[in-house]
All heavy atoms as TSV, in Angstrom:
chain	resi	resn	atom	element	x	y	z
A	1	MET	N	N	29.633	82.002	102.628
A	1	MET	CA	C	28.857	82.448	103.756
A	1	MET	C	C	29.768	82.585	104.975
A	1	MET	O	O	30.491	81.669	105.329
A	1	MET	CB	C	27.764	81.436	104.029
A	1	MET	CG	C	26.957	81.784	105.211
A	1	MET	SD	S	25.892	80.465	105.359
A	1	MET	CE	C	24.639	80.511	106.164
A	2	ASN	N	N	29.757	83.746	105.592
A	2	ASN	CA	C	30.576	84.005	106.769
A	2	ASN	C	C	29.820	83.594	108.017
A	2	ASN	O	O	28.653	83.926	108.188
A	2	ASN	CB	C	30.948	85.480	106.870
A	2	ASN	CG	C	31.899	85.890	105.770
A	2	ASN	OD1	O	32.606	85.062	105.230
A	2	ASN	ND2	N	31.910	87.167	105.442
A	3	THR	N	N	30.499	82.884	108.885
A	3	THR	CA	C	29.884	82.507	110.150
A	3	THR	C	C	30.456	83.384	111.251
A	3	THR	O	O	31.572	83.874	111.157
A	3	THR	CB	C	30.165	81.032	110.482
A	3	THR	OG1	O	31.569	80.839	110.554
A	3	THR	CG2	C	29.564	80.109	109.429
A	4	LEU	N	N	29.679	83.567	112.288
A	4	LEU	CA	C	30.118	84.365	113.427
A	4	LEU	C	C	31.103	83.546	114.246
A	4	LEU	O	O	30.784	82.471	114.720
A	4	LEU	CB	C	28.921	84.769	114.292
A	4	LEU	CG	C	29.212	85.571	115.540
A	4	LEU	CD1	C	29.821	86.914	115.159
A	4	LEU	CD2	C	27.955	85.795	116.336
A	5	GLN	N	N	32.320	84.047	114.364
A	5	GLN	CA	C	33.328	83.355	115.138
A	5	GLN	C	C	33.576	84.128	116.426
A	5	GLN	O	O	33.866	85.315	116.399
A	5	GLN	CB	C	34.627	83.234	114.354
A	5	GLN	CG	C	34.500	82.354	113.138
A	5	GLN	CD	C	35.807	82.241	112.388
A	5	GLN	OE1	O	36.769	82.920	112.698
A	5	GLN	NE2	N	35.832	81.362	111.414
A	6	ILE	N	N	33.455	83.429	117.524
A	6	ILE	CA	C	33.651	84.053	118.822
A	6	ILE	C	C	34.921	83.475	119.417
A	6	ILE	O	O	35.067	82.276	119.577
A	6	ILE	CB	C	32.450	83.799	119.747
A	6	ILE	CG1	C	31.194	84.383	119.122
A	6	ILE	CG2	C	32.709	84.384	121.118
A	6	ILE	CD1	C	29.936	84.091	119.878
A	7	GLY	N	N	35.860	84.348	119.744
A	7	GLY	CA	C	37.130	83.905	120.306
A	7	GLY	C	C	37.431	84.654	121.587
A	7	GLY	O	O	36.534	85.135	122.276
A	8	MET	N	N	38.692	84.757	121.872
A	8	MET	CA	C	39.137	85.470	123.061
A	8	MET	C	C	38.902	86.968	122.881
A	8	MET	O	O	39.089	87.494	121.793
A	8	MET	CB	C	40.626	85.219	123.310
A	8	MET	CG	C	40.955	83.785	123.649
A	8	MET	SD	S	40.239	83.248	125.202
A	8	MET	CE	C	41.113	84.276	126.339
A	9	PRO	N	N	38.485	87.633	123.949
A	9	PRO	CA	C	38.261	89.073	123.841
A	9	PRO	C	C	39.577	89.825	123.637
A	9	PRO	O	O	40.606	89.457	124.197
A	9	PRO	CB	C	37.619	89.451	125.169
A	9	PRO	CG	C	37.958	88.344	126.089
A	9	PRO	CD	C	38.174	87.113	125.257
A	10	GLY	N	N	39.515	90.870	122.843
A	10	GLY	CA	C	40.690	91.686	122.571
A	10	GLY	C	C	40.764	92.876	123.500
A	10	GLY	O	O	40.054	92.968	124.502
A	11	GLY	N	N	41.607	93.825	123.153
A	11	GLY	CA	C	41.827	95.011	123.978
A	11	GLY	C	C	40.585	95.839	124.223
A	11	GLY	O	O	40.261	96.141	125.380
A	12	PRO	N	N	39.855	96.228	123.165
A	12	PRO	CA	C	38.674	97.063	123.392
A	12	PRO	C	C	37.606	96.371	124.241
A	12	PRO	O	O	36.985	97.006	125.099
A	12	PRO	CB	C	38.142	97.325	121.981
A	12	PRO	CG	C	39.300	97.109	121.074
A	12	PRO	CD	C	40.155	96.083	121.741
A	13	GLU	N	N	37.428	95.073	124.033
A	13	GLU	CA	C	36.429	94.352	124.826
A	13	GLU	C	C	36.820	94.302	126.295
A	13	GLU	O	O	35.969	94.449	127.178
A	13	GLU	CB	C	36.240	92.923	124.291
A	13	GLU	CG	C	35.597	92.861	122.926
A	13	GLU	CD	C	36.588	92.940	121.783
A	13	GLU	OE1	O	37.816	93.071	122.042
A	13	GLU	OE2	O	36.146	92.891	120.631
A	14	LEU	N	N	38.111	94.088	126.549
A	14	LEU	CA	C	38.567	94.044	127.938
A	14	LEU	C	C	38.422	95.401	128.618
A	14	LEU	O	O	38.098	95.470	129.815
A	14	LEU	CB	C	40.018	93.568	128.007
A	14	LEU	CG	C	40.242	92.104	127.626
A	14	LEU	CD1	C	41.724	91.774	127.644
A	14	LEU	CD2	C	39.487	91.190	128.563
A	15	LEU	N	N	38.652	96.483	127.886
A	15	LEU	CA	C	38.457	97.819	128.457
A	15	LEU	C	C	36.992	98.064	128.802
A	15	LEU	O	O	36.683	98.668	129.839
A	15	LEU	CB	C	38.964	98.889	127.489
A	15	LEU	CG	C	40.480	98.994	127.365
A	15	LEU	CD1	C	40.851	100.009	126.292
A	15	LEU	CD2	C	41.099	99.373	128.688
A	16	ILE	N	N	36.100	97.597	127.956
A	16	ILE	CA	C	34.662	97.749	128.235
A	16	ILE	C	C	34.290	96.967	129.485
A	16	ILE	O	O	33.580	97.475	130.360
A	16	ILE	CB	C	33.831	97.305	127.021
A	16	ILE	CG1	C	34.034	98.289	125.866
A	16	ILE	CG2	C	32.354	97.187	127.384
A	16	ILE	CD1	C	33.442	97.838	124.553
A	17	VAL	N	N	34.767	95.733	129.599
A	17	VAL	CA	C	34.475	94.917	130.781
A	17	VAL	C	C	35.050	95.575	132.030
A	17	VAL	O	O	34.387	95.637	133.076
A	17	VAL	CB	C	35.027	93.489	130.597
A	17	VAL	CG1	C	34.961	92.703	131.892
A	17	VAL	CG2	C	34.274	92.775	129.492
A	18	LEU	N	N	36.271	96.097	131.943
A	18	LEU	CA	C	36.885	96.775	133.084
A	18	LEU	C	C	36.066	97.990	133.491
A	18	LEU	O	O	35.850	98.236	134.685
A	18	LEU	CB	C	38.318	97.181	132.756
A	18	LEU	CG	C	39.085	97.898	133.862
A	18	LEU	CD1	C	39.227	97.000	135.079
A	18	LEU	CD2	C	40.435	98.349	133.359
A	19	GLY	N	N	35.576	98.750	132.514
A	19	GLY	CA	C	34.730	99.904	132.817
A	19	GLY	C	C	33.450	99.505	133.521
A	19	GLY	O	O	33.025	100.166	134.482
A	20	ILE	N	N	32.838	98.423	133.086
A	20	ILE	CA	C	31.610	97.946	133.734
A	20	ILE	C	C	31.890	97.505	135.161
A	20	ILE	O	O	31.119	97.795	136.087
A	20	ILE	CB	C	30.980	96.814	132.901
A	20	ILE	CG1	C	30.461	97.378	131.578
A	20	ILE	CG2	C	29.867	96.124	133.669
A	20	ILE	CD1	C	30.012	96.334	130.588
A	21	VAL	N	N	33.026	96.824	135.369
A	21	VAL	CA	C	33.391	96.379	136.715
A	21	VAL	C	C	33.594	97.577	137.634
A	21	VAL	O	O	33.137	97.582	138.781
A	21	VAL	CB	C	34.656	95.485	136.665
A	21	VAL	CG1	C	35.224	95.241	138.048
A	21	VAL	CG2	C	34.336	94.163	135.995
A	22	VAL	N	N	34.248	98.615	137.149
A	22	VAL	CA	C	34.457	99.826	137.961
A	22	VAL	C	C	33.118	100.472	138.298
A	22	VAL	O	O	32.894	100.912	139.427
A	22	VAL	CB	C	35.391	100.817	137.224
A	22	VAL	CG1	C	35.408	102.168	137.924
A	22	VAL	CG2	C	36.802	100.264	137.145
A	23	LEU	N	N	32.207	100.518	137.348
A	23	LEU	CA	C	30.897	101.100	137.618
A	23	LEU	C	C	30.098	100.280	138.627
A	23	LEU	O	O	29.407	100.835	139.483
A	23	LEU	CB	C	30.097	101.232	136.317
A	23	LEU	CG	C	30.567	102.306	135.347
A	23	LEU	CD1	C	29.776	102.211	134.049
A	23	LEU	CD2	C	30.420	103.691	135.961
A	24	LEU	N	N	30.188	98.963	138.536
A	24	LEU	CA	C	29.414	98.117	139.440
A	24	LEU	C	C	29.974	98.090	140.857
A	24	LEU	O	O	29.220	98.150	141.831
A	24	LEU	CB	C	29.342	96.689	138.900
A	24	LEU	CG	C	28.483	96.471	137.665
A	24	LEU	CD1	C	28.605	95.033	137.189
A	24	LEU	CD2	C	27.031	96.792	137.964
A	25	PHE	N	N	31.284	97.962	140.985
A	25	PHE	CA	C	31.880	97.756	142.300
A	25	PHE	C	C	32.523	99.002	142.879
A	25	PHE	O	O	32.741	99.067	144.084
A	25	PHE	CB	C	32.928	96.634	142.229
A	25	PHE	CG	C	32.332	95.299	141.916
A	25	PHE	CD1	C	32.485	94.747	140.661
A	25	PHE	CD2	C	31.620	94.598	142.863
A	25	PHE	CE1	C	31.946	93.513	140.355
A	25	PHE	CE2	C	31.073	93.364	142.577
A	25	PHE	CZ	C	31.229	92.827	141.317
A	26	GLY	N	N	32.865	99.964	142.069
A	26	GLY	CA	C	33.566	101.143	142.559
A	26	GLY	C	C	35.063	100.885	142.593
A	26	GLY	O	O	35.513	99.768	142.823
A	27	ALA	N	N	35.835	101.916	142.353
A	27	ALA	CA	C	37.285	101.772	142.251
A	27	ALA	C	C	37.925	101.339	143.572
A	27	ALA	O	O	38.944	100.667	143.575
A	27	ALA	CB	C	37.903	103.082	141.784
A	28	ASP	N	N	37.318	101.693	144.705
A	28	ASP	CA	C	37.922	101.343	145.992
A	28	ASP	C	C	37.752	99.876	146.345
A	28	ASP	O	O	38.529	99.329	147.120
A	28	ASP	CB	C	37.345	102.220	147.101
A	28	ASP	CG	C	35.834	102.103	147.216
A	28	ASP	OD1	O	35.196	101.804	146.194
A	28	ASP	OD2	O	35.304	102.323	148.317
A	29	LYS	N	N	36.771	99.181	145.776
A	29	LYS	CA	C	36.530	97.779	146.108
A	29	LYS	C	C	37.245	96.812	145.174
A	29	LYS	O	O	37.328	95.626	145.467
A	29	LYS	CB	C	35.034	97.479	146.080
A	29	LYS	CG	C	34.272	98.165	147.182
A	29	LYS	CD	C	32.830	97.757	147.174
A	29	LYS	CE	C	32.062	98.493	148.259
A	29	LYS	NZ	N	30.653	98.135	148.242
A	30	ILE	N	N	37.784	97.276	144.074
A	30	ILE	CA	C	38.404	96.381	143.093
A	30	ILE	C	C	39.628	95.657	143.659
A	30	ILE	O	O	39.766	94.451	143.456
A	30	ILE	CB	C	38.713	97.131	141.788
A	30	ILE	CG1	C	37.404	97.478	141.103
A	30	ILE	CG2	C	39.590	96.299	140.865
A	30	ILE	CD1	C	37.552	98.273	139.836
A	31	PRO	N	N	40.536	96.321	144.399
A	31	PRO	CA	C	41.674	95.565	144.957
A	31	PRO	C	C	41.238	94.449	145.915
A	31	PRO	O	O	41.787	93.352	145.882
A	31	PRO	CB	C	42.494	96.624	145.693
A	31	PRO	CG	C	42.155	97.893	145.003
A	31	PRO	CD	C	40.713	97.759	144.612
A	32	ARG	N	N	40.224	94.723	146.733
A	32	ARG	CA	C	39.727	93.677	147.637
A	32	ARG	C	C	39.089	92.539	146.857
A	32	ARG	O	O	39.238	91.371	147.203
A	32	ARG	CB	C	38.732	94.262	148.634
A	32	ARG	CG	C	39.409	95.086	149.717
A	32	ARG	CD	C	38.422	95.529	150.745
A	32	ARG	NE	N	37.732	96.710	150.184
A	32	ARG	CZ	C	36.569	97.166	150.605
A	32	ARG	NH1	N	35.939	96.561	151.576
A	32	ARG	NH2	N	36.041	98.235	150.065
A	33	LEU	N	N	38.362	92.873	145.799
A	33	LEU	CA	C	37.734	91.859	144.953
A	33	LEU	C	C	38.800	90.992	144.289
A	33	LEU	O	O	38.692	89.758	144.272
A	33	LEU	CB	C	36.857	92.531	143.902
A	33	LEU	CG	C	36.121	91.632	142.932
A	33	LEU	CD1	C	35.082	90.796	143.667
A	33	LEU	CD2	C	35.449	92.464	141.857
A	34	ALA	N	N	39.840	91.614	143.749
A	34	ALA	CA	C	40.922	90.865	143.107
A	34	ALA	C	C	41.646	89.979	144.119
A	34	ALA	O	O	42.017	88.838	143.809
A	34	ALA	CB	C	41.902	91.825	142.447
A	35	ASN	N	N	41.835	90.482	145.326
A	35	ASN	CA	C	42.496	89.705	146.372
A	35	ASN	C	C	41.668	88.474	146.723
A	35	ASN	O	O	42.202	87.365	146.836
A	35	ASN	CB	C	42.716	90.578	147.604
A	35	ASN	CG	C	43.562	89.895	148.648
A	35	ASN	OD1	O	44.253	88.937	148.370
A	35	ASN	ND2	N	43.490	90.390	149.867
A	36	SER	N	N	40.375	88.633	146.894
A	36	SER	CA	C	39.537	87.490	147.246
A	36	SER	C	C	39.448	86.483	146.103
A	36	SER	O	O	39.417	85.278	146.336
A	36	SER	CB	C	38.139	87.951	147.667
A	36	SER	OG	O	37.464	88.542	146.584
A	37	ILE	N	N	39.445	86.960	144.867
A	37	ILE	CA	C	39.452	86.038	143.723
A	37	ILE	C	C	40.759	85.257	143.693
A	37	ILE	O	O	40.763	84.040	143.462
A	37	ILE	CB	C	39.226	86.803	142.402
A	37	ILE	CG1	C	37.790	87.311	142.330
A	37	ILE	CG2	C	39.544	85.920	141.194
A	37	ILE	CD1	C	37.513	88.230	141.155
A	38	GLY	N	N	41.873	85.927	143.949
A	38	GLY	CA	C	43.168	85.253	143.983
A	38	GLY	C	C	43.236	84.197	145.072
A	38	GLY	O	O	43.753	83.097	144.852
A	39	LYS	N	N	42.708	84.507	146.242
A	39	LYS	CA	C	42.678	83.524	147.325
A	39	LYS	C	C	41.802	82.334	146.959
A	39	LYS	O	O	42.138	81.188	147.250
A	39	LYS	CB	C	42.174	84.164	148.617
A	39	LYS	CG	C	43.175	85.094	149.254
A	39	LYS	CD	C	42.623	85.690	150.531
A	39	LYS	CE	C	43.611	86.649	151.166
A	39	LYS	NZ	N	43.070	87.259	152.391
A	40	SER	N	N	40.681	82.591	146.314
A	40	SER	CA	C	39.780	81.512	145.903
A	40	SER	C	C	40.445	80.600	144.886
A	40	SER	O	O	40.327	79.375	144.969
A	40	SER	CB	C	38.495	82.089	145.311
A	40	SER	OG	O	37.814	82.865	146.246
A	41	VAL	N	N	41.150	81.180	143.932
A	41	VAL	CA	C	41.847	80.383	142.919
A	41	VAL	C	C	42.935	79.537	143.581
A	41	VAL	O	O	43.101	78.349	143.263
A	41	VAL	CB	C	42.436	81.285	141.809
A	41	VAL	CG1	C	43.385	80.516	140.911
A	41	VAL	CG2	C	41.321	81.908	140.999
A	42	GLY	N	N	43.670	80.123	144.511
A	42	GLY	CA	C	44.706	79.377	145.227
A	42	GLY	C	C	44.132	78.219	146.018
A	42	GLY	O	O	44.679	77.107	146.017
A	43	GLU	N	N	43.027	78.440	146.694
A	43	GLU	CA	C	42.370	77.381	147.464
A	43	GLU	C	C	41.866	76.271	146.544
A	43	GLU	O	O	41.971	75.083	146.859
A	43	GLU	CB	C	41.218	77.966	148.278
A	43	GLU	CG	C	40.566	76.990	149.214
A	43	GLU	CD	C	41.491	76.515	150.318
A	43	GLU	OE1	O	42.388	77.279	150.712
A	43	GLU	OE2	O	41.311	75.376	150.780
A	44	PHE	N	N	41.327	76.652	145.400
A	44	PHE	CA	C	40.860	75.662	144.430
A	44	PHE	C	C	42.020	74.796	143.937
A	44	PHE	O	O	41.897	73.570	143.849
A	44	PHE	CB	C	40.190	76.364	143.249
A	44	PHE	CG	C	39.721	75.426	142.180
A	44	PHE	CD1	C	38.552	74.701	142.336
A	44	PHE	CD2	C	40.457	75.266	141.018
A	44	PHE	CE1	C	38.119	73.822	141.358
A	44	PHE	CE2	C	40.043	74.392	140.032
A	44	PHE	CZ	C	38.872	73.669	140.201
A	45	LYS	N	N	43.154	75.430	143.633
A	45	LYS	CA	C	44.320	74.680	143.158
A	45	LYS	C	C	44.829	73.723	144.230
A	45	LYS	O	O	45.184	72.582	143.938
A	45	LYS	CB	C	45.448	75.631	142.746
A	45	LYS	CG	C	45.190	76.321	141.429
A	45	LYS	CD	C	46.349	77.228	141.056
A	45	LYS	CE	C	46.088	77.943	139.750
A	45	LYS	NZ	N	47.201	78.835	139.392
A	46	ARG	N	N	44.876	74.191	145.486
A	46	ARG	CA	C	45.320	73.314	146.569
A	46	ARG	C	C	44.376	72.120	146.722
A	46	ARG	O	O	44.817	70.986	146.904
A	46	ARG	CB	C	45.416	74.089	147.882
A	46	ARG	CG	C	46.671	74.923	147.997
A	46	ARG	CD	C	46.832	75.495	149.391
A	46	ARG	NE	N	45.816	76.478	149.725
A	46	ARG	CZ	C	45.854	77.760	149.401
A	46	ARG	NH1	N	46.891	78.228	148.728
A	46	ARG	NH2	N	44.888	78.586	149.745
A	47	GLY	N	N	43.085	72.367	146.650
A	47	GLY	CA	C	42.110	71.279	146.749
A	47	GLY	C	C	42.235	70.294	145.605
A	47	GLY	O	O	42.111	69.082	145.792
A	48	ARG	N	N	42.502	70.795	144.415
A	48	ARG	CA	C	42.665	69.925	143.253
A	48	ARG	C	C	43.893	69.044	143.411
A	48	ARG	O	O	43.863	67.843	143.127
A	48	ARG	CB	C	42.787	70.760	141.984
A	48	ARG	CG	C	42.877	69.932	140.715
A	48	ARG	CD	C	43.033	70.820	139.511
A	48	ARG	NE	N	44.140	71.763	139.663
A	48	ARG	CZ	C	45.345	71.571	139.142
A	48	ARG	NH1	N	45.604	70.509	138.430
A	48	ARG	NH2	N	46.295	72.466	139.334
A	49	ILE	N	N	44.985	69.623	143.908
A	49	ILE	CA	C	46.217	68.853	144.098
A	49	ILE	C	C	46.013	67.754	145.135
A	49	ILE	O	O	46.436	66.612	144.943
A	49	ILE	CB	C	47.384	69.788	144.489
A	49	ILE	CG1	C	47.767	70.655	143.281
A	49	ILE	CG2	C	48.581	69.001	144.996
A	49	ILE	CD1	C	48.725	71.778	143.614
A	50	VAL	N	N	45.339	68.090	146.244
A	50	VAL	CA	C	45.070	67.096	147.284
A	50	VAL	C	C	44.189	65.979	146.728
A	50	VAL	O	O	44.451	64.795	146.966
A	50	VAL	CB	C	44.416	67.764	148.518
A	50	VAL	CG1	C	43.884	66.724	149.475
A	50	VAL	CG2	C	45.405	68.675	149.216
A	51	SER	N	N	43.162	66.336	145.966
A	51	SER	CA	C	42.271	65.328	145.389
A	51	SER	C	C	43.014	64.426	144.416
A	51	SER	O	O	42.830	63.204	144.427
A	51	SER	CB	C	41.096	65.995	144.676
A	51	SER	OG	O	40.315	66.723	145.582
A	52	GLU	N	N	43.852	65.011	143.559
A	52	GLU	CA	C	44.624	64.212	142.615
A	52	GLU	C	C	45.572	63.272	143.345
A	52	GLU	O	O	45.740	62.118	142.953
A	52	GLU	CB	C	45.407	65.117	141.670
A	52	GLU	CG	C	44.547	65.815	140.648
A	52	GLU	CD	C	45.335	66.787	139.776
A	52	GLU	OE1	O	46.523	67.045	140.061
A	52	GLU	OE2	O	44.741	67.289	138.809
A	53	LYS	N	N	46.180	63.749	144.429
A	53	LYS	CA	C	47.098	62.912	145.193
A	53	LYS	C	C	46.349	61.741	145.818
A	53	LYS	O	O	46.819	60.605	145.774
A	53	LYS	CB	C	47.805	63.728	146.269
A	53	LYS	CG	C	48.881	62.951	147.000
A	53	LYS	CD	C	49.615	63.834	147.961
A	53	LYS	CE	C	50.768	63.166	148.651
A	53	LYS	NZ	N	50.689	61.783	148.923
A	54	ARG	N	N	45.164	61.995	146.367
A	54	ARG	CA	C	44.371	60.915	146.966
A	54	ARG	C	C	43.970	59.879	145.914
A	54	ARG	O	O	44.023	58.683	146.166
A	54	ARG	CB	C	43.126	61.476	147.630
A	54	ARG	CG	C	43.405	62.198	148.914
A	54	ARG	CD	C	42.133	62.691	149.538
A	54	ARG	NE	N	42.420	63.473	150.732
A	54	ARG	CZ	C	41.536	64.209	151.361
A	54	ARG	NH1	N	40.283	64.279	150.910
A	54	ARG	NH2	N	41.871	64.883	152.431
A	55	ILE	N	N	43.565	60.347	144.751
A	55	ILE	CA	C	43.171	59.426	143.684
A	55	ILE	C	C	44.365	58.587	143.250
A	55	ILE	O	O	44.242	57.362	143.080
A	55	ILE	CB	C	42.581	60.203	142.488
A	55	ILE	CG1	C	41.221	60.783	142.876
A	55	ILE	CG2	C	42.457	59.306	141.261
A	55	ILE	CD1	C	40.646	61.752	141.865
A	56	ASN	N	N	45.522	59.225	143.072
A	56	ASN	CA	C	46.718	58.482	142.669
A	56	ASN	C	C	47.145	57.489	143.742
A	56	ASN	O	O	47.580	56.378	143.428
A	56	ASN	CB	C	47.865	59.441	142.346
A	56	ASN	CG	C	47.635	60.194	141.064
A	56	ASN	OD1	O	46.904	59.735	140.184
A	56	ASN	ND2	N	48.252	61.345	140.936
A	57	ASP	N	N	47.024	57.868	145.017
A	57	ASP	CA	C	47.385	56.952	146.102
A	57	ASP	C	C	46.452	55.750	146.133
A	57	ASP	O	O	46.883	54.628	146.363
A	57	ASP	CB	C	47.355	57.678	147.443
A	57	ASP	CG	C	48.495	58.669	147.605
A	57	ASP	OD1	O	49.453	58.614	146.796
A	57	ASP	OD2	O	48.407	59.526	148.507
A	58	GLU	N	N	45.159	55.959	145.899
A	58	GLU	CA	C	44.203	54.864	145.907
A	58	GLU	C	C	44.396	53.930	144.722
A	58	GLU	O	O	44.140	52.729	144.822
A	58	GLU	CB	C	42.773	55.406	145.901
A	58	GLU	CG	C	42.373	56.044	147.206
A	58	GLU	CD	C	40.977	56.638	147.158
A	58	GLU	OE1	O	40.287	56.463	146.134
A	58	GLU	OE2	O	40.584	57.279	148.146
A	59	ASN	N	N	44.858	54.457	143.608
A	59	ASN	CA	C	45.084	53.634	142.431
A	59	ASN	C	C	46.437	52.938	142.466
A	59	ASN	O	O	46.746	52.174	141.577
A	59	ASN	CB	C	44.970	54.484	141.145
A	59	ASN	CG	C	43.569	54.909	140.882
A	59	ASN	OD1	O	42.600	54.274	141.313
A	59	ASN	ND2	N	43.422	55.994	140.130
A	60	GLY	N	N	47.250	53.254	143.458
A	60	GLY	CA	C	48.556	52.630	143.569
A	60	GLY	C	C	49.599	53.279	142.679
A	60	GLY	O	O	50.677	52.732	142.508
A	61	ASP	N	N	49.272	54.414	142.109
A	61	ASP	CA	C	50.232	55.118	141.268
A	61	ASP	C	C	51.266	55.807	142.144
A	61	ASP	O	O	50.979	56.239	143.255
A	61	ASP	CB	C	49.542	56.177	140.389
A	61	ASP	CG	C	48.576	55.555	139.412
A	61	ASP	OD1	O	48.747	54.361	139.090
A	61	ASP	OD2	O	47.656	56.263	138.963
A	62	ILE	N	N	52.464	55.907	141.640
A	62	ILE	CA	C	53.519	56.641	142.348
A	62	ILE	C	C	53.448	58.077	141.893
A	62	ILE	O	O	53.536	58.383	140.710
A	62	ILE	CB	C	54.910	56.037	142.061
A	62	ILE	CG1	C	54.969	54.600	142.548
A	62	ILE	CG2	C	55.991	56.896	142.693
A	62	ILE	CD1	C	56.248	53.896	142.184
A	63	HIS	N	N	53.265	58.988	142.855
A	63	HIS	CA	C	53.135	60.410	142.545
A	63	HIS	C	C	54.293	61.148	143.200
A	63	HIS	O	O	54.357	61.242	144.414
A	63	HIS	CB	C	51.796	60.952	143.063
A	63	HIS	CG	C	51.580	62.387	142.764
A	63	HIS	ND1	N	51.316	62.835	141.505
A	63	HIS	CD2	C	51.586	63.479	143.553
A	63	HIS	CE1	C	51.173	64.143	141.538
A	63	HIS	NE2	N	51.331	64.555	142.772
A	64	GLU	N	N	55.228	61.598	142.394
A	64	GLU	CA	C	56.369	62.337	142.921
A	64	GLU	C	C	56.240	63.786	142.504
A	64	GLU	O	O	55.887	64.089	141.382
A	64	GLU	CB	C	57.672	61.767	142.373
A	64	GLU	CG	C	57.936	60.350	142.847
A	64	GLU	CD	C	59.266	59.847	142.346
A	64	GLU	OE1	O	60.129	60.678	142.001
A	64	GLU	OE2	O	59.441	58.634	142.309
A	65	GLU	N	N	56.560	64.664	143.462
A	65	GLU	CA	C	56.495	66.104	143.165
A	65	GLU	C	C	57.865	66.674	143.040
A	65	GLU	O	O	58.812	66.257	143.558
A	65	GLU	CB	C	55.712	66.813	144.264
A	65	GLU	CG	C	54.272	66.406	144.260
A	65	GLU	CD	C	53.480	67.173	145.316
A	65	GLU	OE1	O	53.893	68.256	145.723
A	65	GLU	OE2	O	52.442	66.670	145.703
């Protein structure tokens, strides 16, 4: 019996998703959307690093970068 296995999307699936994104947002808004997503990811990473540093400092762990 074969089971449905769902994994990472391949090339054709990514092209379909890209086409839907272009239809929803328009080609002129995609660079701004990507820029804001990149800034959000960067802010999240900075917040995570600060939180990890605070936790390590409170636990008395030595955290060297």
